[in-house]
C-alpha positions as CSV (number, residue, x, y, z in Angstrom):
1,M,32.5,10.0,-23.5
2,K,35.5,12.2,-22.9
3,R,36.8,12.3,-19.4
4,R,38.9,15.0,-17.9
5,L,42.6,14.3,-17.5
6,I,43.8,13.6,-14.1
7,P,46.7,15.8,-13.3
8,V,49.9,14.3,-12.0
9,L,50.5,15.8,-8.5
10,P,53.4,15.5,-6.1
11,K,52.9,13.6,-2.9
12,D,53.4,16.8,-0.9
13,S,50.3,18.3,-2.4
14,L,48.3,15.1,-1.5
15,L,49.2,15.5,2.1
16,S,47.7,18.9,2.3
17,M,44.4,17.9,0.6
18,P,41.3,17.0,2.7
19,T,40.2,13.4,2.8
20,K,37.0,14.0,0.8
21,Q,39.1,15.5,-2.0
22,L,41.4,12.5,-1.9
23,M,38.5,10.1,-2.2
24,G,37.3,12.0,-5.2
25,R,40.8,11.7,-6.8
26,L,40.8,7.9,-6.0
27,H,37.4,7.6,-7.7
28,S,38.7,9.5,-10.7
29,L,41.7,7.2,-11.0
30,Q,39.6,4.2,-10.7
31,R,37.4,5.4,-13.7
32,C,40.4,5.7,-16.0
33,E,40.3,3.5,-19.2
34,E,42.2,0.3,-18.9
35,A,44.8,0.7,-21.8
36,E,45.6,2.8,-24.8
37,A,45.0,-0.2,-27.1
38,I,41.3,-0.3,-26.3
39,A,40.7,3.5,-25.9
40,D,38.1,5.5,-27.6
41,R,40.5,8.4,-28.2
42,I,42.5,9.1,-31.3
43,R,46.3,8.9,-31.2
44,M,46.8,12.6,-31.5
45,E,44.6,13.3,-28.5
46,I,46.5,10.8,-26.4
47,A,49.9,12.3,-27.5
48,A,48.7,15.8,-26.6
49,A,47.4,14.8,-23.2
50,K,49.3,16.2,-20.2
51,G,47.8,13.9,-17.5
52,I,46.8,10.5,-16.5
53,L,44.5,8.7,-19.0
54,F,45.1,4.9,-18.7
55,K,45.5,2.4,-15.8
56,D,48.3,0.6,-17.6
57,S,50.6,3.7,-17.5
58,P,53.4,4.1,-14.9
59,Q,52.0,7.5,-14.0
60,W,48.7,5.9,-13.0
61,R,50.4,3.3,-10.9
62,K,52.6,5.8,-9.1
63,A,49.7,8.2,-8.5
64,H,47.5,5.3,-7.2
65,N,50.2,4.0,-4.8
66,E,51.0,7.5,-3.5
67,L,47.3,8.2,-3.0
68,K,46.6,4.9,-1.2
69,S,49.6,5.5,1.1
70,V,48.3,9.0,2.1
71,L,44.8,7.7,2.6
72,A,46.1,4.9,4.8
73,T,47.1,7.7,7.3
74,R,43.7,9.3,7.4
75,E,40.5,8.6,9.3
76,H,38.1,5.9,8.0
77,M,35.3,7.2,5.8
78,P,32.3,4.9,6.2
79,S,30.6,3.6,3.0
80,A,26.9,4.2,2.3
81,A,26.1,0.7,3.6
82,E,28.1,1.4,6.8
83,R,26.3,4.7,7.4
84,V,22.9,3.0,7.0
85,E,23.9,0.4,9.6
86,I,25.1,3.1,12.0
87,R,21.8,5.0,11.7
88,R,19.8,1.8,12.2
89,Q,21.7,1.0,15.4
90,R,21.3,4.6,16.7
91,A,17.6,4.6,16.1
92,R,15.5,4.3,19.3
93,P,14.2,0.7,19.7
94,R,10.5,0.3,19.7
95,T,9.0,-1.3,22.8
96,E,7.2,-4.6,22.7
97,K,4.0,-3.1,23.9
98,K,3.6,-0.9,21.0
99,R,4.5,-3.7,18.5
100,N,2.1,-6.3,19.9
101,K,-0.9,-4.1,20.5
102,P,-3.9,-5.6,18.7
103,A,-5.7,-3.3,16.3
104,G,-9.0,-1.8,17.4
105,V,-8.5,-2.2,21.2
106,R,-9.0,1.1,23.1
107,R,-7.8,2.0,26.6
108,Q,-10.2,2.4,29.4
109,P,-10.2,5.9,31.1
110,L,-8.7,5.8,34.6
111,N,-11.6,7.8,36.3
C-alpha cells in the first residue's frame, strides 16, 4: 500500500493551521513506516521522494517535535472514550421509581 508523502512544513505554517488539521498531520506522521531498510518501496521511489517517508529520518523527528510543541499550546481535544464518558455524565439520570416498578402493575385512577 502506497501512502502519500507528508510534506515538510515550516513551524510558522503549523501555527496558522486549525487544531483538527494538526491532529490529522500527527496521525499521518504516526503512520509512517519505521525505517528504509524494512520498507516496501524500491530505492528509486525513495530517492525521488520529496517529503517524509520514514520515522527514523531527521525530517520526521523535527516535524514530529515541532508539531507536538504547537499542539501543546492548543486546547485539549477529547478522545472518543472521553466523549462517551462526557455524554454519559450529561445524560439525565433515571429516577428510582421508574427503575424499580414491577412489570404488569397498573395505577389506579384518582377519581
